[in-house]
C-alpha positions in Angstrom: -0.1 0.0 0.1 1.3 3.3 -0.8 1.1 6.2 1.5 1.0 10.0 0.6 2.2 12.6 2.8 0.7 16.0 2.7 2.7 18.8 4.5 0.5 21.9 5.0 1.8 25.0 6.5 -0.4 28.4 6.9 1.6 31.0 4.8 -0.1 34.2 6.3 -1.1 33.7 10.0 -2.7 36.7 11.9 0.0 38.8 13.5 1.8 37.2 16.7 0.1 33.9 16.0 2.0 30.7 15.0 1.3 29.3 11.5 -0.9 26.2 11.8 1.1 23.3 10.5 -0.3 19.9 9.3 1.2 16.5 8.4 -1.4 14.5 6.8 -0.9 10.9 5.7 -3.4 9.3 3.1 -3.6 6.0 1.2 -5.5 8.2 -1.6 -3.2 9.0 -4.2 -2.3 12.7 -3.8 0.1 13.8 -6.6 -1.1 17.0 -8.0 -2.1 20.4 -6.0 -5.8 19.8 -6.7 -5.4 16.5 -5.1 -3.8 18.1 -1.9 -6.4 20.9 -1.6 -9.0 18.1 -1.9 -7.5 16.0 0.9 -7.0 19.3 3.0 -10.8 20.1 2.5 -11.7 16.4 3.5 -9.5 16.7 6.7 -11.2 20.2 7.5 -14.5 18.2 7.5 -13.3 15.8 10.3 -14.6 18.0 13.0 -18.0 18.1 11.9 -18.0 14.5 11.5 -16.8 14.0 15.0 -19.5 16.1 16.4 -22.0 14.1 14.3 -20.5 10.8 15.9 -20.5 12.4 19.5 -24.5 12.7 19.6 -25.3 8.9 19.3 -22.3 8.1 21.5 -22.8 10.7 24.3 -26.3 11.9 23.9 -28.0 8.6 22.8 -25.6 6.2 24.6 -25.5 3.9 22.0 -22.4 2.0 23.0 -24.1 0.9 26.5 -27.4 -0.3 24.8 -27.8 -3.9 24.2 -30.2 -4.1 21.2 -30.8 -7.9 21.3 -30.9 -8.5 17.4 -29.4 -7.1 14.4 -32.9 -6.0 13.2 -33.2 -3.8 16.1 -29.7 -2.4 15.9 -30.2 -1.4 12.5 -33.5 0.4 13.3 -31.9 2.4 16.1 -29.0 3.2 14.2 -31.1 4.8 11.5 -32.8 6.7 14.1 -29.7 7.9 15.7 -28.3 9.1 12.3 -31.3 11.3 11.8 -31.1 12.6 15.5 -27.3 13.3 15.1 -28.0 15.0 11.8 -30.7 17.2 13.1 -28.8 18.4 16.2 -25.7 19.1 14.1 -27.8 21.1 11.7 -29.3 22.9 14.6 -26.0 23.4 16.0 -24.5 24.9 12.7 -27.6 27.2 12.2 -27.2 28.7 15.7 -23.7 29.4 15.2 -25.0 31.6 12.2 -28.1 33.1 13.7 -28.5 32.8 17.5 -32.1 34.3 17.3 -33.5 31.9 15.2 -36.9 30.3 16.2 -37.2 26.8 16.8 -39.8 26.8 14.1 -37.0 27.0 11.6 -36.1 23.5 12.3 -39.0 21.8 14.1 -42.5 21.0 13.2 -45.2 22.3 15.8 -45.9 19.0 17.1 -42.0 18.6 17.6 -41.4 21.9 19.3 -44.5 21.4 21.3 -43.6 18.1 22.8 -40.0 19.4 23.5 -41.4 22.2 25.4 -43.6 20.3 27.5 -40.9 17.9 28.1 -38.2 20.3 29.2 -40.9 22.3 31.1 -42.2 19.3 32.9 -45.8 20.1 32.0 -48.9 18.9 29.9 -49.9 22.5 29.3 -49.3 23.5 25.5 -47.8 26.7 25.1 -49.5 29.2 22.9 -46.2 30.2 20.9 -42.8 28.8 20.4 -40.3 30.3 22.9 -38.6 33.7 21.6 -34.8 33.2 22.1 -34.3 36.7 22.7 -37.3 37.8 24.8 -37.6 34.6 26.8 -34.2 34.7 28.1 
């Protein structure tokens, strides 16, 4: 198996800051500048992928569960994948606009259920919580 080394150094870091330097090893052929840029883009996505995996591992405790059968495992994995995607998407949107309403991401039945659950009540709210006014 061939291994390709990609040595990347930030050429114009902000003043007073050490340049970022990466040494990446790849089993994917990397012989042109376009190849290098593609591999670096792949690596930059790693943190989003790590965040996505953290939800089922930490939030859903997938490693502690005993599914009992392959069918149950497959169904649970599909559900956890959707949950992870939605939480990651919500996180990314919140970084762009901290004042977005939950109605941007959730259907009324979803935000109503979550609101009742987090408020420990069966009394349905009349409106979605306003992220600014309800602080």
